[in-house]
C-alpha positions as CSV (number, residue, x, y, z in Angstrom):
1,M,-13.6,-11.4,-36.0
2,D,-14.8,-8.5,-36.3
3,E,-12.5,-5.3,-35.8
4,I,-12.5,-2.4,-34.2
5,Q,-9.8,0.4,-35.1
6,V,-8.8,2.9,-32.0
7,D,-5.7,5.3,-31.5
8,V,-5.6,4.2,-28.2
9,A,-6.8,0.7,-25.8
10,V,-6.8,0.9,-22.4
11,I,-7.0,-2.5,-20.9
12,G,-8.2,-2.4,-17.5
13,A,-10.9,-0.1,-15.7
14,G,-9.5,0.5,-12.1
15,T,-7.7,3.5,-10.9
16,A,-5.1,3.4,-13.5
17,G,-7.0,2.4,-16.6
18,L,-9.6,5.2,-15.7
19,G,-6.8,7.9,-15.5
20,A,-5.3,6.7,-18.3
21,Y,-8.4,7.0,-20.9
22,R,-9.2,10.5,-19.7
23,G,-5.2,11.4,-20.3
24,A,-5.6,9.7,-23.3
25,K,-8.7,11.6,-24.5
26,K,-6.9,14.9,-24.2
27,H,-4.8,13.9,-26.9
28,A,-6.9,11.1,-29.0
29,S,-10.5,11.3,-30.5
30,R,-10.5,7.2,-30.8
31,V,-10.0,5.4,-27.2
32,V,-10.9,2.5,-25.9
33,L,-11.5,1.3,-22.6
34,I,-11.3,-2.7,-22.2
35,E,-12.8,-4.5,-19.2
36,G,-13.7,-8.2,-18.5
37,G,-14.4,-7.9,-14.7
38,P,-16.8,-6.0,-12.6
39,Y,-16.1,-2.1,-12.9
40,G,-15.2,-0.8,-9.4
41,T,-11.3,-0.3,-8.3
42,T,-9.2,-2.3,-5.9
43,C,-9.5,0.0,-3.5
44,A,-13.2,0.9,-3.4
45,R,-14.1,-3.0,-3.7
46,V,-11.6,-5.1,-1.5
47,G,-8.9,-2.4,-0.6
48,C,-8.8,1.0,1.0
49,M,-12.4,2.1,1.4
50,P,-13.7,-1.5,3.0
51,S,-10.6,-1.9,5.3
52,K,-10.8,1.6,6.7
53,L,-14.7,0.8,7.3
54,L,-13.5,-2.5,9.5
55,I,-10.7,-0.3,11.3
56,A,-13.1,2.4,12.1
57,A,-15.4,-0.2,13.7
58,A,-12.4,-1.4,15.7
59,E,-11.3,1.8,16.3
60,A,-14.4,2.7,18.4
61,A,-14.5,-1.1,20.3
62,H,-11.3,0.5,21.4
63,A,-12.0,3.8,22.4
64,V,-14.5,2.1,25.1
65,H,-12.0,-0.1,26.4
66,R,-9.8,2.7,26.8
67,A,-11.9,4.7,28.4
68,P,-11.2,3.9,31.8
69,A,-7.8,4.8,31.6
70,F,-9.5,8.6,31.5
71,G,-11.5,7.9,34.3
72,V,-14.4,7.5,31.9
73,H,-16.3,3.9,32.7
74,P,-18.9,3.0,30.3
75,G,-22.2,1.9,32.4
76,E,-22.8,-1.1,30.1
77,P,-20.7,-4.3,29.0
78,L,-19.3,-4.0,25.4
79,R,-21.1,-5.9,23.3
80,I,-19.7,-6.3,19.5
81,D,-22.4,-7.6,17.0
82,G,-20.2,-9.0,14.3
83,A,-23.4,-9.1,12.0
84,E,-23.7,-5.7,12.2
85,V,-20.2,-4.4,12.0
86,M,-20.1,-6.4,8.3
87,D,-23.0,-5.3,7.6
88,R,-22.1,-1.8,7.9
89,V,-18.9,-2.6,6.0
90,R,-20.5,-4.5,2.8
91,R,-23.2,-1.2,2.6
92,E,-20.7,1.5,2.8
93,R,-17.9,-0.6,0.8
94,D,-20.9,-1.0,-2.2
95,R,-21.5,2.7,-1.9
96,F,-18.4,3.5,-2.9
97,V,-18.3,0.9,-5.4
98,G,-21.5,2.3,-6.6
99,F,-19.5,5.7,-6.8
100,V,-17.1,4.3,-9.4
101,E,-19.4,2.3,-11.2
102,E,-21.2,5.7,-12.3
103,S,-18.3,7.2,-13.2
104,V,-17.2,4.1,-15.6
105,E,-21.2,4.4,-16.9
106,A,-20.6,8.0,-17.8
107,I,-18.5,7.3,-20.0
108,P,-19.6,6.8,-23.8
109,E,-20.7,3.4,-24.8
110,S,-19.2,3.4,-28.1
111,D,-15.5,3.8,-25.7
112,R,-16.4,1.1,-23.8
113,L,-15.9,-2.4,-24.6
114,R,-16.5,-5.6,-22.3
115,G,-14.1,-8.8,-22.0
116,Y,-10.9,-9.9,-21.7
117,A,-8.1,-8.8,-23.8
118,R,-4.6,-10.8,-24.8
119,F,-1.8,-9.6,-27.3
120,V,-1.8,-10.8,-30.9
121,D,1.0,-8.4,-31.6
122,N,2.0,-5.1,-30.7
123,H,-0.9,-3.2,-32.0
124,H,-3.5,-5.9,-32.1
125,L,-5.7,-7.1,-29.0
126,Q,-8.1,-10.0,-29.1
127,V,-11.5,-9.4,-27.2
128,D,-12.9,-12.5,-27.1
129,G,-14.3,-12.6,-30.3
130,R,-13.3,-9.4,-31.7
131,I,-10.3,-8.0,-32.9
132,V,-8.7,-4.1,-31.7
133,K,-6.3,-2.6,-33.7
134,A,-4.6,0.4,-31.7
135,E,-1.7,2.9,-32.5
136,T,-1.0,2.3,-28.7
137,I,-2.1,0.2,-25.8
138,V,-1.8,0.8,-22.3
139,I,-1.8,-2.1,-19.8
140,A,-3.6,-1.5,-16.5
141,T,-4.6,-5.1,-15.4
142,G,-4.2,-4.1,-11.5
143,S,-3.3,-7.0,-9.6
144,S,-3.9,-10.1,-7.6
145,P,-3.6,-11.6,-4.1
146,A,-0.4,-14.3,-4.3
147,V,-1.1,-17.5,-2.4
148,P,1.8,-19.7,-1.6
149,S,1.5,-23.2,-2.5
150,M,1.4,-24.1,1.3
151,F,-2.0,-23.1,1.3
152,R,-3.7,-25.0,-1.2
153,D,-4.9,-27.7,0.6
154,L,-6.9,-25.3,3.2
155,G,-10.1,-25.5,0.3
156,E,-12.2,-22.5,1.4
157,L,-10.6,-22.0,4.6
158,L,-8.1,-20.5,3.1
159,I,-9.0,-16.6,2.2
160,V,-7.6,-13.3,1.1
161,N,-8.5,-9.8,2.1
162,D,-10.8,-9.7,-0.8
163,D,-13.0,-12.6,1.0
164,V,-13.1,-10.6,4.5
165,F,-15.3,-8.2,2.9
166,E,-18.0,-10.4,2.0
167,W,-18.1,-12.2,5.7
168,E,-21.9,-12.2,7.0
169,T,-20.2,-11.8,10.6
170,L,-17.2,-12.1,12.4
171,P,-15.3,-15.6,12.8
172,K,-13.8,-16.7,16.3
173,A,-10.2,-17.1,15.2
174,V,-7.9,-16.2,12.2
175,A,-4.6,-16.9,11.5
176,I,-3.0,-14.3,9.3
177,F,0.1,-14.8,7.5
178,G,2.3,-11.8,6.3
179,P,2.3,-8.6,8.8
180,G,2.8,-6.4,5.6
181,V,0.0,-3.4,5.2
182,I,-3.0,-6.0,4.9
183,G,-1.9,-8.1,7.3
184,L,-1.2,-5.5,10.2
185,E,-4.6,-3.5,9.4
186,L,-7.0,-6.4,9.5
187,G,-5.0,-8.0,12.0
188,Q,-5.2,-5.4,14.5
189,A,-8.8,-4.4,13.4
190,L,-9.9,-8.1,13.6
191,H,-8.0,-8.4,17.5
192,R,-10.1,-5.3,18.7
193,L,-13.6,-6.6,17.2
194,G,-12.8,-9.5,19.6
195,V,-11.3,-12.2,17.2
196,R,-8.4,-14.7,18.4
197,V,-5.5,-13.3,16.1
198,R,-2.4,-15.0,15.4
199,V,0.0,-13.1,12.7
200,F,2.9,-14.7,11.5
201,G,5.7,-13.4,9.3
202,R,8.8,-14.4,7.6
203,G,12.4,-12.5,7.7
204,G,11.3,-10.1,10.2
205,R,9.9,-7.4,8.6
206,I,6.7,-5.3,9.5
207,G,5.0,-3.5,6.9
208,P,6.9,-1.6,4.4
209,L,9.6,-0.4,7.0
210,T,13.3,-1.2,6.6
211,D,14.9,1.0,9.7
212,P,15.6,-1.6,12.2
213,A,15.2,1.0,14.9
214,V,11.6,1.5,13.9
215,I,10.8,-2.3,12.9
216,E,12.3,-3.4,16.6
217,N,10.0,-0.7,18.3
218,C,6.6,-1.2,16.2
219,A,6.9,-5.2,16.8
220,T,7.3,-4.3,20.6
221,V,4.2,-2.5,20.8
222,L,1.6,-4.2,18.3
223,G,3.1,-7.5,20.0
224,D,2.1,-6.2,23.3
225,E,-1.6,-5.9,22.0
226,F,-1.9,-8.8,19.6
227,Y,0.5,-12.0,19.0
228,L,2.7,-11.0,16.6
229,D,5.8,-12.6,15.3
230,P,7.8,-11.1,12.1
231,D,9.8,-14.5,11.9
232,A,7.3,-17.6,12.9
233,P,8.7,-20.8,12.9
234,I,5.5,-23.1,11.6
235,G,5.7,-26.4,12.0
236,A,2.3,-27.8,10.5
237,L,-0.2,-26.4,8.7
238,Y,-3.3,-28.3,7.9
239,R,-7.1,-28.7,7.7
240,E,-8.9,-31.0,9.8
241,E,-12.8,-30.7,9.3
242,D,-13.7,-27.5,9.1
243,Q,-10.9,-25.6,10.7
244,V,-6.8,-25.0,10.1
245,V,-4.6,-26.4,12.7
246,I,-1.5,-25.1,12.8
247,T,1.5,-25.8,14.9
248,Y,4.2,-22.9,15.6
249,K,7.1,-22.3,17.8
250,H,5.5,-19.4,20.4
251,S,7.4,-16.2,21.3
252,H,8.4,-17.5,24.8
253,G,9.9,-20.6,23.0
254,H,7.5,-23.3,23.6
255,Q,5.6,-25.4,20.8
256,V,2.3,-24.5,20.4
257,T,-1.0,-26.0,18.5
258,E,-4.1,-24.1,17.8
259,R,-7.0,-24.2,15.5
260,F,-8.4,-21.5,13.7
261,D,-11.8,-20.4,11.3
262,F,-9.5,-19.4,8.5
263,A,-5.7,-18.8,7.4
264,L,-5.6,-15.3,6.0
265,A,-2.9,-15.5,3.0
266,A,-1.7,-11.4,3.3
267,T,1.5,-12.5,1.3
268,G,1.4,-10.3,-1.4
269,R,-0.3,-9.4,-4.9
270,T,1.0,-10.3,-7.9
271,P,0.1,-8.1,-11.0
272,N,-2.4,-9.3,-13.6
273,V,0.0,-9.9,-16.6
274,R,0.1,-13.4,-17.5
275,S,-2.8,-13.6,-19.4
276,L,-2.1,-10.7,-21.8
277,S,-0.1,-13.1,-24.1
278,L,2.8,-10.6,-24.1
279,E,5.1,-13.2,-25.6
280,N,3.4,-12.0,-28.8
281,T,4.5,-9.0,-28.5
282,D,8.5,-7.4,-28.9
283,V,8.7,-6.6,-25.4
284,K,11.3,-7.3,-23.2
285,L,10.3,-9.1,-19.8
286,T,12.0,-10.2,-16.8
287,D,11.9,-13.8,-15.3
288,R,9.0,-13.1,-13.6
289,G,7.2,-12.0,-17.0
290,Q,7.2,-8.6,-16.2
291,P,7.7,-6.0,-19.2
292,F,10.5,-3.6,-18.8
293,F,9.3,0.1,-18.3
294,D,10.2,3.2,-17.8
295,P,8.6,4.9,-14.1
296,F,8.5,8.7,-15.7
297,T,6.9,8.1,-18.7
298,L,5.3,4.4,-18.0
299,Q,6.5,3.5,-21.9
300,V,7.6,-0.4,-22.3
301,G,10.8,-0.4,-23.6
302,T,11.0,1.9,-27.0
303,S,7.4,0.3,-27.8
304,N,4.3,2.0,-28.3
305,I,3.0,-0.1,-25.2
306,F,2.7,1.6,-21.7
307,I,1.9,0.4,-18.2
308,A,0.5,1.4,-15.0
309,G,-0.9,0.8,-11.6
310,D,-0.3,-2.2,-9.9
311,A,0.2,-3.9,-13.4
312,N,3.6,-2.8,-13.1
313,N,4.2,-3.5,-9.9
314,D,6.4,-0.5,-8.8
315,R,4.4,1.6,-6.4
316,P,1.1,-0.4,-5.8
317,L,-1.0,2.6,-4.3
318,L,-3.6,4.8,-5.2
319,H,-2.5,7.8,-5.7
320,E,0.3,6.3,-7.9
321,A,-1.6,4.5,-9.8
322,A,-4.0,7.6,-10.9
323,D,-0.5,9.4,-11.6
324,E,0.9,6.6,-13.5
325,G,-2.4,6.5,-15.6
326,R,-2.4,10.0,-16.4
327,I,1.0,9.8,-17.6
328,A,0.8,6.8,-19.6
329,G,-2.6,8.1,-21.0
330,E,-1.4,11.4,-22.1
331,N,1.9,9.8,-23.6
332,A,-0.1,7.1,-25.4
333,G,-2.7,10.0,-26.7
334,R,0.2,11.7,-28.4
335,Y,2.9,9.2,-29.0
336,P,5.2,9.4,-30.6
337,D,5.5,12.5,-28.3
338,I,6.6,11.0,-25.2
339,R,7.2,13.0,-22.1
340,A,8.3,12.6,-18.3
341,G,5.6,12.8,-16.2
342,L,5.7,14.4,-12.6
343,R,6.1,11.2,-9.8
344,R,5.3,12.6,-6.6
345,A,7.6,12.2,-3.7
346,P,7.1,8.2,-2.1
347,L,4.5,8.3,0.5
348,G,3.1,5.3,2.1
349,I,0.9,4.9,5.2
350,V,-0.4,1.8,7.2
351,F,-3.5,2.5,9.6
352,S,-2.4,0.1,12.0
353,D,-2.6,2.2,15.4
354,P,-0.3,3.8,16.1
355,Q,0.2,4.1,12.4
356,I,3.2,4.0,10.4
357,A,4.4,6.5,7.3
358,M,7.2,6.5,4.8
359,A,8.3,9.4,3.5
360,G,11.3,10.3,0.8
361,R,14.0,7.7,0.9
362,S,13.6,4.6,3.2
363,Y,16.5,3.9,5.7
364,T,17.9,0.6,3.3
365,S,18.3,3.0,0.3
366,L,20.5,5.4,1.8
367,P,24.2,5.7,0.6
368,D,26.7,4.5,3.7
369,G,28.4,7.5,5.7
370,C,26.2,10.2,3.8
371,F,23.5,10.7,6.0
372,A,22.9,11.2,9.4
373,V,19.7,10.2,11.7
374,G,17.4,11.9,14.1
375,E,14.8,10.5,16.4
376,V,12.3,11.0,18.8
377,S,10.6,8.7,21.1
378,F,6.7,9.6,21.7
379,E,6.6,7.8,24.8
380,D,7.1,11.2,26.8
381,Q,5.8,13.7,23.8
382,G,3.4,15.9,25.7
383,R,0.2,16.1,23.4
384,S,0.5,12.3,22.7
385,R,0.7,11.6,26.5
386,V,-2.1,13.7,27.4
387,M,-4.3,11.7,24.9
388,L,-2.9,8.2,25.8
389,K,-1.3,7.6,22.4
390,N,2.1,7.8,23.7
391,K,3.4,5.1,21.8
392,G,6.1,4.7,18.8
393,M,9.0,6.6,17.4
394,L,10.3,8.7,14.3
395,R,13.7,8.6,12.3
396,V,14.7,11.2,10.1
397,Y,17.6,11.3,7.8
398,G,19.5,14.0,6.3
399,E,22.2,14.6,3.9
400,H,25.7,15.4,5.4
401,G,27.2,18.6,3.4
402,T,24.3,20.1,2.1
403,G,21.8,19.3,5.0
404,V,18.8,18.0,2.8
405,F,16.0,16.0,4.1
406,M,16.3,12.6,2.6
407,G,13.6,10.9,4.2
408,A,12.1,9.3,7.2
409,E,10.4,6.6,8.6
410,M,8.0,6.5,11.6
411,F,5.3,4.3,13.8
412,G,3.4,6.4,16.2
413,P,0.4,8.8,16.4
414,A,-1.0,10.7,13.8
415,A,1.6,9.4,11.4
416,E,-1.0,9.8,8.3
417,H,-0.7,13.5,8.9
418,I,3.0,14.0,9.8
419,G,3.9,12.0,6.7
420,H,2.2,14.0,4.2
421,L,4.2,17.0,6.1
422,L,7.8,15.2,5.2
423,A,6.6,14.1,2.0
424,W,6.2,17.8,1.0
425,A,9.0,18.5,2.3
426,Y,11.0,15.9,0.5
427,Q,9.5,16.8,-2.7
428,Q,10.4,20.4,-2.1
429,K,13.9,19.8,-1.4
430,M,13.5,21.3,2.0
431,T,16.7,21.4,4.6
432,I,16.4,20.4,8.0
433,A,17.3,23.7,8.8
434,Q,14.2,25.5,6.2
435,M,11.9,22.5,8.3
436,L,13.0,23.9,11.4
437,D,11.9,27.6,10.4
438,M,8.4,26.4,10.0
439,P,5.8,26.9,12.3
440,Y,4.9,24.1,15.1
441,Y,2.0,25.2,17.2
442,H,1.5,23.9,20.6
443,P,0.5,21.2,22.0
444,V,0.5,19.2,19.0
445,I,2.2,15.7,17.9
446,E,3.8,18.0,15.4
447,E,6.2,19.3,18.2
448,G,7.8,15.5,18.3
449,L,8.7,15.9,14.8
450,R,10.5,19.1,15.9
451,T,12.4,17.5,18.4
452,A,13.5,14.7,15.7
453,L,14.8,17.3,13.6
454,R,16.5,19.2,16.1
455,D,18.2,15.9,16.8
456,L,19.0,15.5,13.3
457,N,20.4,19.0,12.6
458,A,22.6,18.9,15.7
459,K,24.2,15.4,14.2
460,L,25.0,16.8,10.4
461,H,28.5,18.0,9.3
462,L,27.4,21.1,6.9
463,G,29.6,22.4,4.3
464,P,31.6,22.1,1.1
465,E,34.2,19.7,2.7
466,P,34.0,16.3,1.7
467,I,32.7,13.7,4.4
468,E,35.3,10.9,5.2
469,G,33.9,7.7,3.6
470,C,31.4,9.2,1.3
471,L,32.0,10.2,-2.4
472,D,28.2,11.3,-2.8
473,C,27.7,14.1,-0.4
474,G,28.2,17.6,-0.7
475,P,26.8,20.5,-2.9
476,G,26.8,19.8,-6.6
477,A,26.8,16.0,-5.6
C-alpha cells in the first residue's frame, strides 16, 4: 500500500475536524484531513440550521393563529403549503451546506484525503488502499442517530431527524419517540404546520432539563399545545401496509390506537467510533467502546491520540465541537507539549416555544444542602404579558456562604438571550449581588431574571459560618 507520512492526521471534516485541522496547522506543516462521507457539518446538513428553518415556518403560521388575541384578524383562512415549506427548508439548508463545502475546498488538495479511516496501531491509519503514518491523530468523526431495536420492523416508515429535511412535502401524522432537544423542536414545529403529532417519552425527562419544577411546568405548557407524554406506556407498535400503528395509554387514562405516516426516532445519538478499529491501539476503552479522555486537553489517556466533538459524547453542541476541535488540533500539532484549553461555561438552548435554556451547573449536579433556589413565573411578568408570551418559569441557583451564582434552568420567553447572560455570569464567577448590580431596562423580559435573582438573594446564607449539613460551602471551599 502507498504510505503517506504526516505530522497530524484528523479523521472527520465536520465542525470539530475543521477546527482541529486549523489548530494543528498553527504548529505543524504536514496535516491531513480525512473524510469518507459528504462534506458539510451535522449542524448545516441535518441539525441546527434545517431545524431552525422548519421552526421559522412554524412560527410564521403560529403568529397568524395568535393574531386575533391582539384584535388582529387575518382576512383569509390560513393555508399551509407543505411543498413550499419544505422547498425553502431544503434550498436554504443546501445554501448553508455549500458554505461549509467551500471552506473545505479552500483547504489545499494535498491536505485532503478521501476515504474511511481505521486504526492499524497508534500511529498508522488505513484509509481505503493507503496507509497514513502520523505522529498524532485527532478523532473527530461525529455521531449518528441511535435507533432502538423496537423500531426496526417499520422499514422506511421509521425515520430519524436526518430524513425529515429530505421531505418534499409535509405528512399528515407523525409519532415522535423522544422528547429531547430534537423531538421537542421538530414535534412542535410540525404540529404548528398542521401535522398531527404525538410525542412519547420514557422516564419523565423533557429536553435537557433536570429541575423537577421546570420539567413539570414545561410538560404542562407544551402538553396544552400538542400531545406530549414524557413517560408514555406503549402497548403495541407495528407496521400495517403503509402506516405505523401505535397503541398507547393516553394521558387521560384510556387506551388509544392511532395510525401515523411515520415514526420518528429522536432517541439520542451514538458517537461514530465503532468502525475505527480502536482495539488495534493501546488506548483504554469504556464498556461502550468509547476512549477515556481529558476534557480539558482532549488527549486520550497519555497517548498521541486526541478526540473532539460529538465523537467523544461529552458536550454534543456545535460551539463545544468548535472549541474542542481547536484545543485537540493545537495539542496534536505541538505534541508532546500538551496544554489545557479554555472550556467555556456550559450553555444549552432548545428552540421550542417557550424556549428552554440551561446555563452553568444543572440542578441535579448541585451538592445537597449547599445552595438556595430563586425563581420567577413569567405568567404575570410585564413585557411577557404584553406580547402574550407569558408562560414558563426560571429557576436560578446560588451557593450559600459565597453567594456565587451556580447555574440556572429555564423554560420561558427569550430564554436563548437570558441563557447567554447567565452563562457569562457563571464563567465570570459572579455573585448574585454582583448580578443584581447590573443594569435592567424597563420594560423587558430580563426584569424577570432580576426578580428570580432577588428571590435567590433573600434565601442565601452569606458569610464564613458553615452551613449545617454542607461541607463544601463557604469562602475557600
